[in-house]
N, C-alpha and C positions, 0 to 999 in steps of 0.2 A: 779737785774733783775726785770723787771716789770711783774706783774701778768697780765694775758690776760684780766681780767675784770677791771683792774685799769684804771680809766678815765684819770689820768695824763699821763700814758704811751700811751694811745690812742691819746691824744692831741699831744704829742711829735712826735709820728709816723706820724700823719697827717701833722704836721709842716714840718717834714723832707721830706715828700712826696711832699709838695708844693715847698719847696726849690729846691729839685731835678728837679721837672718839670720846674721851672723857669730857672735853670742852663742848662737844656737840650735845651731850646729854644734859648739860647745864643751861642750854639756850632758853628753854621754856621757863626755867626758874629765874633767869636774869630778867626776862620780860615781865614776869610777875613782880619781881622786886622793883623794877622801874615803875610799873603801874602803881604799886603801893607807895613809893616815895613821892611821886607826883600827886597822888590823891591826898597823902598826908599834908603836903604843902598847901593844896587847895582848901582842904578842910581847916587847917590852922589859920588860913587867911580869912575864911568866911565865918567860921563858928562864932567868934565873938559878936558878930552882927546878928546872926540867926538866934543865938541864945540871949541876946539883949545885954551882954556884958558891955558891949559898946553900942551906941545908938547909930542906926542906919543914917541918921542926919549927917554924920561925919562923912560918909561916902557921898551923900547927896551934895553937901557943901563943896567937897573936893571936885565932883563932876561939874557943878555950877561954875567953879573957878576956872575949870578947863573949857567952859562954854560948850559943854555937851548938851544936845537937845534933851528936853524932859529929864532933868537931873534926878528927880525923885524916882520916877519910873525906871530910869536907866540904872540907878543904884540897886533897886530891888531885883531887877532882871539880872544884872551882873552877879550880885552876891548869891542869889538863889540858884542861878544856872551853874555857877562854879561849884557850889555845894552838891547839887544833884549830879553833875557830871563827875565829880570826885567819887561819889558812891557808885555810879555806873562803871567808871574806870576800875575801881577796886574789884567789883564783881565780874568785870569783863562782859557786861551786858549792854547791848546796843552800843557797842564799843566805838565803832567808826562814826556813828552819829554823834556821840559825845565828843569825839576828837574834832569833828567839824565845828561843833559849837565852841570848843575851846580855841580853835584856830581863829574863828571870827572874833571872839571875846578878846583874845590877847593881841590880835592884830590891831584892833581898835585901841586897846590899852597902850600899846607901844607907840602908835601914831599920835594919839591924843596926849599921852602923859610922859612917855619915856624917850622920845627921840633925842632930846637934848640932855638927858640924864647921863651920869657917868655909868660905866659898866657895872660898878658895884651896886648902884641904885636900881638898875634895870635888868640885872642878870636873871633874876627869878622869872620875870615876864618873858625874856628871850628863851630861857630854858624850857618853860612850859609851852611856848609856841613851837619850838623845834621838836620837842617830844610829842606834841600833838600831831605834827606832820608825820613823825615816825610811826605813831600809833595808827594814823589813818592808812598809811601804805602797808603796814605790817600786820595789822589786826591784833587781837588780844592773845593769840596763842592758844595752846590746848589746856592751859590752866585757867579756864574762863567759862562762864555760863554760856556765852555765845557758842563756844566749841561744843559744850555738852548738849545744847539744844539742837545743834546741827547734826550731831552724830548719835 
């Protein structure tokens, strides 16, 4: 333990204080980065269906095989909500509402499709679910339209 008069100890405390101050200034950028990464993943997973590179019937057939109700309707709802929420998360607009939608969507996805999957196959769904909870409780931060509209 450092003695209070020890110069080495004072220098270490000052260095730690500077490091902590630097890390605090990066908090908002790390939240923005997380928003962008999750949005990128959501868009990458839905864009092929929205742009008709892949046909939505693939999702419908998958949902039917899982015995989900109204597989055609559910496929469109899931794909388009994920895409719209990705845009909202990117912008930081209606952020907590988008997070709630993603919590519902990925809770259903995990229960219906991923409970018996390996972690490698289900990791993306679990990460998006966990991140959506983080977004719900922490908000979009000051690098967002929600922040700009409030202030």
